[in-house]
Backbone as JSON, one array per atom type, in Angstrom:
{
  "sequence": "XXXXXXXXXXXXXXXXXXXXXXXXXXXXXXXXXXXXXXXXXXXXXXXXXXXXXXXXXXXXXXXXXXXXXXXXXXXXXXXXXXXXXXXXXXXXXXXXXXXXXXXXXXXXXXXXXXXXXXXXXXXXXXXXXXXXXXXXXXXXXXXXXXXXXXXXXXXXXXXXXXXXXXXXXXXXXXXXXXXXXXXXXXXXXXXXXXXXXXXXXXXXXXXXXXXXXX",
  "N": [[-84.56, 39.48, 2.88], [-81.81, 41.09, 4.24], [-78.53, 42.37, 4.33], [-76.05, 44.1, 5.96], [-73.3, 44.29, 6.19], [-70.68, 43.53, 4.53], [-67.92, 42.42, 2.4], [-65.64, 43.23, -0.29], [-63.28, 42.96, -3.05], [-62.11, 45.38, -2.58], [-61.18, 45.51, -0.06], [-60.56, 42.98, 2.01], [-62.07, 41.05, 0.77], [-63.38, 38.68, -1.71], [-64.69, 39.11, -4.12], [-65.59, 41.17, -6.97], [-67.71, 44.13, -6.99], [-69.93, 43.72, -8.78], [-70.25, 40.91, -9.15], [-70.53, 40.2, -6.5], [-72.95, 41.49, -5.82], [-74.66, 40.16, -7.63], [-74.61, 37.53, -6.68], [-75.91, 37.69, -4.17], [-78.32, 38.67, -5.01], [-79.26, 36.47, -6.36], [-79.83, 34.92, -4.19], [-82.06, 36.07, -3.27], [-82.01, 38.5, -1.89], [-83.11, 41.58, -0.46], [-81.67, 43.9, -0.03], [-78.19, 44.88, 0.11], [-75.28, 45.91, 1.8], [-72.11, 47.09, 0.9], [-69.29, 47.12, 2.74], [-66.41, 47.75, 3.01], [-63.2, 47.3, 4.64], [-61.62, 50.04, 6.23], [-59.36, 52.79, 6.92], [-57.84, 55.95, 7.68], [-56.15, 55.95, 5.53], [-57.22, 54.81, 3.21], [-59.86, 55.46, 2.92], [-60.88, 57.43, 1.16], [-60.4, 56.24, -1.2], [-61.86, 53.83, -1.36], [-64.67, 54.36, -0.84], [-65.77, 56.14, -2.94], [-65.63, 54.36, -5.12], [-67.35, 52.29, -4.44], [-69.69, 53.75, -4.3], [-69.92, 54.49, -7.01], [-70.25, 51.93, -8.13], [-72.71, 51.24, -7.02], [-74.39, 53.2, -8.14], [-74.29, 52.45, -10.85], [-74.98, 49.65, -10.91], [-77.42, 49.45, -9.56], [-79.29, 50.23, -11.36], [-80.04, 48.02, -12.72], [-80.27, 45.74, -11.12], [-82.27, 43.62, -8.98], [-81.81, 43.53, -6.31], [-80.96, 45.95, -3.96], [-78.0, 47.78, -3.89], [-76.07, 49.14, -1.38], [-73.87, 51.73, -0.66], [-71.19, 51.57, 1.6], [-69.0, 51.49, 4.5], [-66.49, 50.04, 6.61], [-65.06, 51.07, 9.46], [-62.03, 50.24, 10.66], [-60.06, 48.98, 13.21], [-59.15, 51.52, 13.79], [-57.68, 54.27, 15.6], [-59.44, 55.04, 18.58], [-59.76, 57.77, 19.02], [-59.94, 58.86, 16.5], [-62.36, 58.27, 15.39], [-64.63, 60.03, 15.19], [-63.89, 62.04, 13.3], [-63.42, 60.44, 11.06], [-65.88, 59.23, 10.58], [-67.36, 61.49, 9.85], [-65.98, 62.21, 7.48], [-66.48, 59.92, 5.94], [-69.26, 60.03, 5.57], [-69.43, 62.38, 4.03], [-68.16, 61.52, 1.73], [-70.0, 59.8, 0.69], [-70.84, 57.43, 1.91], [-73.45, 55.4, 2.96], [-74.05, 53.55, 4.89], [-72.37, 53.18, 7.82], [-70.13, 51.21, 9.43], [-68.81, 50.34, 12.54], [-65.92, 48.72, 13.51], [-66.12, 46.63, 15.98], [-65.18, 45.7, 19.41], [-64.34, 42.9, 19.14], [-63.79, 39.59, 20.44], [-61.94, 38.19, 19.07], [-59.83, 39.61, 17.97], [-57.18, 42.04, 18.51], [-58.55, 44.56, 19.18], [-58.46, 47.97, 20.0], [-59.07, 48.99, 23.33], [-61.9, 50.89, 24.2], [-62.83, 51.4, 21.73], [-65.48, 50.55, 21.11], [-67.09, 52.43, 22.53], [-66.17, 54.85, 21.4], [-66.93, 54.55, 18.71], [-69.72, 54.44, 18.91], [-70.28, 56.97, 20.03], [-69.4, 58.53, 17.92], [-71.34, 58.16, 16.07], [-71.76, 55.93, 14.32], [-73.59, 53.7, 12.16], [-73.87, 50.99, 12.63], [-72.56, 48.87, 15.1], [-70.25, 46.56, 14.8], [-69.84, 43.13, 15.67], [-69.43, 43.48, 18.71], [-68.24, 42.25, 20.88], [-67.63, 41.78, 24.35], [-69.5, 43.89, 25.14], [-70.12, 46.74, 27.17], [-72.5, 47.55, 29.78], [-72.95, 50.31, 29.93], [-72.12, 51.1, 27.38], [-73.93, 49.7, 25.74], [-76.32, 50.91, 26.56], [-75.88, 53.54, 25.72], [-75.74, 53.1, 22.99], [-78.39, 52.38, 22.53], [-79.62, 54.81, 23.15], [-78.59, 56.48, 21.15], [-79.39, 55.28, 18.85], [-77.79, 53.4, 17.57], [-77.13, 50.42, 15.96], [-76.57, 47.16, 17.22], [-74.57, 44.38, 16.4], [-75.4, 41.03, 15.59], [-73.57, 38.41, 14.53], [-72.81, 36.3, 11.73], [-70.28, 35.48, 11.35], [-67.56, 33.33, 11.74], [-66.01, 32.82, 14.86], [-66.11, 35.68, 15.6], [-68.74, 35.44, 16.26], [-68.91, 34.25, 18.71], [-69.68, 35.72, 20.94], [-72.31, 36.38, 20.49], [-74.67, 35.68, 21.93], [-74.29, 36.99, 24.37], [-74.2, 39.66, 23.48], [-76.79, 39.93, 22.47], [-78.27, 39.67, 24.83], [-77.39, 41.91, 26.31], [-78.26, 43.94, 24.63], [-81.03, 43.59, 24.77], [-81.51, 44.17, 27.49], [-80.75, 46.84, 27.56], [-82.34, 47.99, 25.68], [-81.46, 48.33, 23.11], [-81.09, 48.44, 19.53], [-80.9, 45.72, 17.16], [-79.03, 44.0, 14.62], [-78.68, 41.42, 12.15], [-75.94, 40.19, 10.52], [-73.78, 38.89, 7.93], [-71.08, 39.42, 7.64], [-69.69, 38.89, 5.33], [-67.04, 37.65, 3.3], [-66.56, 36.24, 1.08], [-67.97, 34.05, -1.52], [-68.94, 31.77, -0.13], [-69.76, 32.75, 2.27], [-72.12, 34.2, 2.33], [-75.31, 34.53, 3.78], [-78.29, 32.58, 3.85], [-81.8, 33.33, 4.17], [-82.84, 31.57, 6.02], [-80.56, 30.81, 7.46], [-79.81, 33.25, 8.6], [-81.93, 33.62, 10.36], [-81.44, 31.46, 12.03], [-79.03, 32.26, 13.23], [-79.94, 34.43, 14.74], [-81.89, 33.23, 16.45], [-80.26, 31.41, 17.69], [-78.74, 33.1, 19.21], [-80.42, 33.7, 21.2], [-82.76, 35.09, 20.75], [-86.34, 35.17, 20.38], [-88.87, 34.13, 17.97], [-90.63, 36.26, 17.52], [-89.14, 38.43, 18.39], [-87.1, 38.27, 16.54], [-88.49, 38.85, 14.2], [-89.14, 41.52, 14.69], [-86.53, 42.54, 14.66], [-85.92, 42.17, 11.95], [-87.75, 43.94, 10.81], [-86.77, 46.32, 11.87], [-84.28, 46.44, 10.58], [-85.14, 46.79, 7.96], [-86.27, 49.3, 8.21], [-84.0, 50.81, 8.75], [-82.62, 50.58, 6.33], [-84.47, 51.79, 4.63], [-84.25, 54.39, 5.42], [-81.92, 55.19, 4.27]],
  "CA": [[-83.24, 39.31, 3.46], [-80.95, 42.27, 4.17], [-77.24, 42.23, 5.01], [-75.44, 45.43, 5.95], [-71.88, 44.2, 6.54], [-70.03, 42.6, 3.6], [-66.63, 42.9, 1.9], [-65.26, 42.89, -1.66], [-61.84, 43.05, -3.31], [-61.58, 46.67, -2.17], [-60.42, 45.28, 1.18], [-60.11, 41.6, 2.09], [-63.05, 40.15, 0.19], [-62.96, 37.91, -2.88], [-65.47, 39.4, -5.32], [-65.86, 42.55, -7.38], [-69.09, 44.45, -6.61], [-70.97, 43.18, -9.66], [-70.51, 39.5, -8.8], [-71.0, 40.24, -5.11], [-74.38, 41.82, -5.87], [-75.39, 39.12, -8.34], [-74.74, 36.34, -5.84], [-76.96, 37.88, -3.16], [-79.57, 38.79, -5.76], [-79.68, 35.09, -6.62], [-80.35, 34.38, -2.92], [-83.32, 36.75, -2.97], [-81.82, 39.63, -0.98], [-83.75, 42.87, -0.72], [-80.6, 44.91, -0.06], [-76.91, 44.5, 0.69], [-74.31, 47.0, 1.88], [-70.68, 46.77, 0.82], [-68.67, 47.9, 3.82], [-65.03, 47.3, 3.07], [-62.37, 47.79, 5.75], [-60.92, 51.29, 5.91], [-58.89, 53.76, 7.91], [-57.62, 57.23, 7.0], [-55.3, 55.78, 4.35], [-57.92, 54.32, 2.01], [-61.27, 55.84, 2.95], [-61.24, 58.19, -0.04], [-60.25, 55.35, -2.36], [-62.91, 52.81, -1.4], [-66.08, 54.79, -0.87], [-66.23, 56.57, -4.26], [-65.77, 53.23, -6.02], [-68.6, 51.59, -4.09], [-70.77, 54.65, -4.72], [-70.03, 54.33, -8.46], [-70.83, 50.61, -8.39], [-74.14, 51.29, -6.66], [-75.07, 54.0, -9.16], [-74.38, 51.68, -12.09], [-75.63, 48.35, -10.79], [-78.8, 49.57, -9.07], [-80.19, 50.43, -12.5], [-80.39, 46.75, -13.34], [-80.43, 44.64, -10.16], [-83.43, 43.6, -8.1], [-81.29, 43.78, -4.97], [-80.36, 47.28, -3.84], [-76.64, 47.87, -3.37], [-75.89, 50.34, -0.57], [-72.46, 51.99, -0.4], [-70.86, 51.74, 3.01], [-67.6, 51.36, 4.9], [-66.27, 49.58, 7.98], [-63.88, 51.68, 10.06], [-61.45, 49.03, 11.23], [-58.84, 49.12, 14.0], [-58.67, 52.9, 13.83], [-57.62, 54.77, 16.97], [-60.73, 55.56, 19.01], [-59.77, 59.24, 18.92], [-60.14, 59.26, 15.11], [-63.65, 57.83, 14.87], [-65.54, 61.12, 14.85], [-63.49, 62.67, 12.05], [-63.55, 59.5, 9.95], [-67.32, 59.1, 10.29], [-67.73, 62.69, 9.1], [-65.41, 62.09, 6.13], [-67.17, 58.85, 5.23], [-70.58, 60.54, 5.15], [-69.21, 63.35, 2.94], [-67.77, 60.77, 0.54], [-71.17, 59.1, 0.17], [-71.2, 56.19, 2.6], [-74.8, 55.42, 3.52], [-73.99, 52.7, 6.08], [-71.05, 53.18, 8.42], [-69.96, 50.16, 10.42], [-67.64, 50.42, 13.39], [-65.36, 47.4, 13.82], [-66.17, 46.61, 17.43], [-64.15, 45.04, 20.23], [-64.46, 41.45, 19.05], [-62.85, 38.81, 21.25], [-61.02, 37.48, 18.17], [-58.77, 40.48, 17.49], [-56.74, 42.99, 19.54], [-59.12, 45.89, 18.97], [-58.11, 48.84, 21.11], [-60.13, 49.27, 24.3], [-62.48, 52.21, 23.99], [-63.35, 51.48, 20.36], [-66.95, 50.48, 21.11], [-67.64, 53.71, 22.97], [-65.84, 55.89, 20.42], [-67.75, 54.35, 17.52], [-71.1, 54.84, 19.24], [-70.3, 58.43, 20.18], [-69.17, 59.14, 16.61], [-72.56, 58.03, 15.28], [-71.83, 54.88, 13.31], [-74.92, 53.1, 12.05], [-73.82, 49.64, 13.18], [-71.36, 48.46, 15.81], [-70.09, 45.16, 14.44], [-69.25, 42.18, 16.62], [-68.9, 44.31, 19.79], [-67.62, 41.48, 21.96], [-68.25, 41.92, 25.67], [-69.92, 45.29, 25.24], [-70.51, 47.06, 28.54], [-73.86, 48.05, 29.99], [-72.97, 51.73, 29.58], [-72.03, 51.2, 25.91], [-75.2, 49.25, 25.17], [-77.32, 51.94, 26.86], [-75.61, 54.67, 24.84], [-76.15, 52.67, 21.65], [-79.85, 52.5, 22.5], [-79.95, 56.24, 23.16], [-78.18, 57.12, 19.91], [-79.92, 54.56, 17.7], [-76.75, 52.59, 16.93], [-77.49, 49.01, 15.94], [-75.55, 46.2, 17.63], [-74.58, 43.28, 15.44], [-75.28, 39.59, 15.77], [-72.84, 38.08, 13.32], [-72.65, 34.93, 11.29], [-68.86, 35.26, 11.1], [-66.91, 32.4, 12.67], [-65.15, 33.48, 15.85], [-66.79, 36.88, 16.07], [-70.07, 35.04, 16.72], [-68.84, 33.63, 20.03], [-70.34, 36.55, 21.95], [-73.64, 36.79, 20.04], [-75.66, 35.55, 23.01], [-74.03, 38.07, 25.32], [-74.61, 40.92, 22.84], [-78.26, 39.94, 22.42], [-78.77, 39.93, 26.19], [-77.11, 43.3, 26.65], [-79.15, 44.78, 23.83], [-82.37, 43.47, 25.34], [-81.55, 44.88, 28.77], [-80.57, 48.27, 27.33], [-83.3, 48.47, 24.69], [-80.73, 48.67, 21.89], [-81.49, 47.79, 18.29], [-80.02, 44.66, 16.71], [-79.03, 43.55, 13.23], [-77.98, 40.17, 11.86], [-75.14, 40.33, 9.32], [-72.88, 37.77, 7.67], [-69.67, 39.81, 7.57], [-69.24, 38.02, 4.25], [-65.82, 37.99, 2.58], [-66.52, 35.45, -0.14], [-69.24, 33.42, -1.89], [-69.42, 30.82, 0.86], [-70.13, 33.42, 3.52], [-73.44, 34.82, 2.28], [-76.31, 33.77, 4.51], [-79.67, 32.49, 3.41], [-82.74, 33.84, 5.17], [-82.96, 30.56, 7.08], [-79.37, 30.87, 8.3], [-79.89, 34.48, 9.39], [-82.86, 33.35, 11.45], [-80.75, 30.57, 12.95], [-78.08, 33.07, 13.99], [-80.71, 35.21, 15.72], [-82.49, 32.34, 17.46], [-79.15, 30.84, 18.44], [-78.27, 34.11, 20.15], [-81.39, 33.8, 22.29], [-83.99, 35.78, 20.38], [-87.46, 34.34, 19.95], [-89.24, 34.48, 16.6], [-91.24, 37.59, 17.51], [-88.03, 39.38, 18.48], [-86.4, 38.25, 15.26], [-89.31, 39.57, 13.24], [-88.92, 42.95, 14.95], [-85.2, 42.85, 14.16], [-86.02, 42.29, 10.49], [-88.44, 45.19, 10.52], [-85.84, 47.41, 12.19], [-83.3, 46.5, 9.51], [-85.82, 47.38, 6.81], [-86.41, 50.73, 8.49], [-82.68, 51.39, 8.59], [-82.35, 50.65, 4.88], [-85.38, 52.78, 4.04], [-83.76, 55.72, 5.76], [-80.65, 55.43, 3.57]],
  "C": [[-82.41, 40.57, 3.2], [-79.65, 41.95, 4.9], [-76.49, 43.54, 4.86], [-73.98, 45.42, 6.37], [-71.25, 43.12, 5.67], [-68.79, 43.26, 2.99], [-66.35, 42.4, 0.49], [-63.75, 42.98, -1.8], [-61.26, 44.4, -2.91], [-60.99, 46.64, -0.76], [-59.97, 43.82, 1.17], [-61.15, 40.59, 1.61], [-62.55, 39.54, -1.1], [-63.59, 38.37, -4.19], [-65.46, 40.89, -5.67], [-67.33, 42.85, -7.09], [-70.17, 43.82, -7.48], [-71.29, 41.73, -9.33], [-71.05, 39.39, -7.38], [-72.52, 40.48, -5.09], [-75.18, 40.71, -6.54], [-75.61, 37.88, -7.49], [-75.82, 36.52, -4.77], [-78.32, 38.11, -3.81], [-80.14, 37.4, -6.03], [-80.23, 34.41, -5.38], [-81.63, 35.09, -2.48], [-83.2, 37.92, -2.02], [-82.61, 40.86, -1.43], [-82.69, 43.96, -0.88], [-79.34, 44.34, 0.55], [-76.02, 45.74, 0.71], [-72.91, 46.43, 1.72], [-69.97, 47.71, 1.76], [-67.23, 47.46, 4.01], [-64.25, 47.98, 4.19], [-61.62, 49.05, 5.34], [-60.4, 51.98, 7.15], [-58.62, 55.05, 7.13], [-56.82, 57.09, 5.71], [-56.06, 55.43, 3.08], [-59.39, 54.69, 1.95], [-61.7, 56.49, 1.65], [-61.01, 57.4, -1.31], [-61.45, 54.42, -2.48], [-64.3, 53.38, -1.63], [-66.52, 55.28, -2.25], [-66.42, 55.42, -5.24], [-67.02, 52.41, -5.72], [-69.81, 52.44, -4.47], [-71.01, 54.51, -6.23], [-70.67, 52.99, -8.81], [-72.32, 50.61, -8.1], [-74.93, 52.08, -7.7], [-75.29, 53.21, -10.44], [-75.26, 50.44, -11.93], [-77.08, 48.44, -10.34], [-79.79, 49.87, -10.2], [-80.74, 49.12, -13.03], [-80.72, 45.63, -12.35], [-81.74, 44.75, -9.38], [-83.04, 43.89, -6.66], [-80.63, 45.14, -4.95], [-78.97, 47.19, -3.22], [-76.47, 49.2, -2.65], [-74.41, 50.56, -0.31], [-72.19, 52.25, 1.07], [-69.37, 51.61, 3.24], [-67.56, 50.78, 6.31], [-64.96, 50.19, 8.48], [-63.26, 50.64, 10.99], [-60.12, 49.29, 11.92], [-58.28, 50.55, 13.97], [-58.57, 53.35, 15.29], [-58.97, 55.34, 17.38], [-60.86, 57.08, 18.84], [-60.06, 59.73, 17.51], [-61.55, 58.98, 14.6], [-64.53, 58.98, 14.41], [-65.17, 61.75, 13.51], [-63.66, 61.74, 10.86], [-65.01, 59.25, 9.6], [-67.79, 60.31, 9.47], [-67.23, 62.62, 7.67], [-66.16, 61.05, 5.31], [-68.54, 59.3, 4.74], [-70.42, 61.49, 3.97], [-68.86, 62.65, 1.63], [-68.9, 59.94, -0.04], [-71.51, 57.78, 0.81], [-72.57, 56.33, 3.25], [-74.9, 54.56, 4.79], [-72.55, 52.72, 6.58], [-71.03, 52.17, 9.56], [-68.7, 50.45, 11.23], [-67.18, 49.01, 13.74], [-65.19, 47.32, 15.34], [-65.12, 45.75, 18.09], [-64.36, 43.52, 20.3], [-63.42, 40.75, 19.91], [-61.79, 38.13, 20.39], [-59.83, 38.31, 17.72], [-58.39, 41.49, 18.57], [-57.23, 44.4, 19.27], [-58.88, 46.75, 20.21], [-59.3, 49.1, 22.03], [-60.6, 50.7, 24.13], [-63.07, 52.39, 22.61], [-64.86, 51.45, 20.32], [-67.56, 51.84, 21.46], [-67.38, 54.8, 21.95], [-66.7, 55.78, 19.17], [-69.19, 54.79, 17.76], [-71.2, 56.36, 19.33], [-70.16, 59.14, 18.84], [-70.39, 59.02, 15.7], [-72.51, 57.04, 14.14], [-73.25, 54.34, 13.26], [-74.97, 51.75, 12.76], [-72.5, 49.45, 13.91], [-71.22, 46.96, 15.61], [-69.43, 44.38, 15.56], [-68.61, 42.88, 17.82], [-68.37, 43.56, 21.0], [-68.37, 41.61, 23.27], [-68.57, 43.4, 25.93], [-70.43, 45.57, 26.65], [-71.96, 47.55, 28.6], [-73.96, 49.51, 29.58], [-72.92, 51.91, 28.07], [-73.34, 50.79, 25.25], [-76.3, 50.29, 25.39], [-77.13, 53.16, 25.96], [-75.99, 54.34, 23.4], [-77.67, 52.79, 21.5], [-80.27, 53.96, 22.39], [-79.68, 56.89, 21.81], [-78.67, 56.38, 18.66], [-78.88, 53.79, 16.91], [-77.13, 51.11, 17.06], [-76.31, 48.15, 16.38], [-75.69, 44.94, 16.79], [-74.52, 41.9, 16.08], [-74.7, 39.08, 14.46], [-72.81, 36.59, 13.01], [-71.2, 34.55, 11.09], [-68.25, 34.36, 12.19], [-65.98, 33.16, 13.61], [-65.82, 34.7, 16.43], [-68.14, 36.53, 16.72], [-70.07, 34.46, 18.13], [-69.6, 34.42, 21.09], [-71.74, 37.01, 21.53], [-74.68, 36.75, 21.15], [-75.52, 36.65, 24.03], [-74.51, 39.4, 24.74], [-76.13, 41.03, 22.81], [-78.85, 40.25, 23.79], [-78.56, 41.38, 26.59], [-78.01, 44.26, 25.88], [-80.57, 44.76, 24.39], [-82.5, 44.27, 26.62], [-81.49, 46.4, 28.58], [-81.62, 48.86, 26.4], [-82.64, 48.89, 23.4], [-81.24, 47.87, 20.7], [-80.45, 46.75, 17.88], [-80.12, 44.47, 15.2], [-78.37, 42.18, 13.19], [-77.26, 40.36, 10.53], [-74.21, 39.14, 9.17], [-71.43, 38.13, 7.84], [-69.0, 38.97, 6.48], [-67.99, 38.57, 3.57], [-65.72, 37.22, 1.26], [-67.84, 34.74, -0.37], [-69.81, 32.47, -0.85], [-69.92, 31.44, 2.14], [-71.55, 34.0, 3.51], [-74.47, 33.92, 2.97], [-77.62, 33.71, 3.75], [-80.55, 33.1, 4.49], [-82.86, 32.86, 6.33], [-81.76, 30.6, 8.01], [-79.36, 32.13, 9.16], [-80.82, 34.3, 10.58], [-82.2, 32.43, 12.49], [-79.75, 31.32, 13.82], [-78.81, 33.84, 15.09], [-81.28, 34.33, 16.82], [-81.39, 31.7, 18.31], [-78.57, 31.81, 19.46], [-79.26, 34.34, 21.28], [-82.65, 34.57, 21.97], [-85.09, 34.76, 20.12], [-87.91, 34.83, 18.57], [-89.9, 35.86, 16.5], [-90.14, 38.67, 17.57], [-87.25, 39.43, 17.17], [-87.19, 38.99, 14.19], [-89.18, 41.08, 13.44], [-87.55, 43.38, 14.44], [-85.23, 43.04, 12.64], [-86.71, 43.58, 10.09], [-87.56, 46.4, 10.78], [-84.78, 47.56, 11.11], [-83.9, 47.12, 8.25], [-85.98, 48.88, 6.98], [-85.07, 51.45, 8.32], [-82.35, 51.59, 7.13], [-83.21, 51.72, 4.23], [-84.91, 54.2, 4.31], [-82.47, 56.11, 5.06], [-80.87, 55.59, 2.07]]
}
């Protein structure tokens, strides 16, 4: 089990990194990324602290903690510079907060995040054919989410990804202890979005490859 989109007290989550990691370790996770919400005001505050947590905790945990960030509600024009800054600060997984139907994300965010080279476009809502094709071309993963509300368009995202040949991930977008998914629930999210078991197995392999490259 791998989850590459979760939050701690460094944004709007409930847990410090140590408890966050311990809870998913107890669920048998192979790896988890902490990707707290950020813009230009707090990027340089959050990432070094997650990097430090990963350096310390990975010495003792069975589950690998990956430092990341979620660029959230930033102006589309800022994505490229913030992705560059995040990489320099040590973020290994960069999530772009996509155009979910649940929030007033600025139009053009999906495209800007893909062009900027995020690793994952989270809950991208009614992503366009052109955006999905560009994600496939650039190796940006599109997210199927277990998060209430954001998950409303999972089936649409899965279909667009299939048509475009884009990669998919399944993430919880966890903010607290009750949000972490079991392996069985992650499979349910994927199958509920329209994937078959063979497609889900490929998704799992693709997520493992993404983690291995970080």
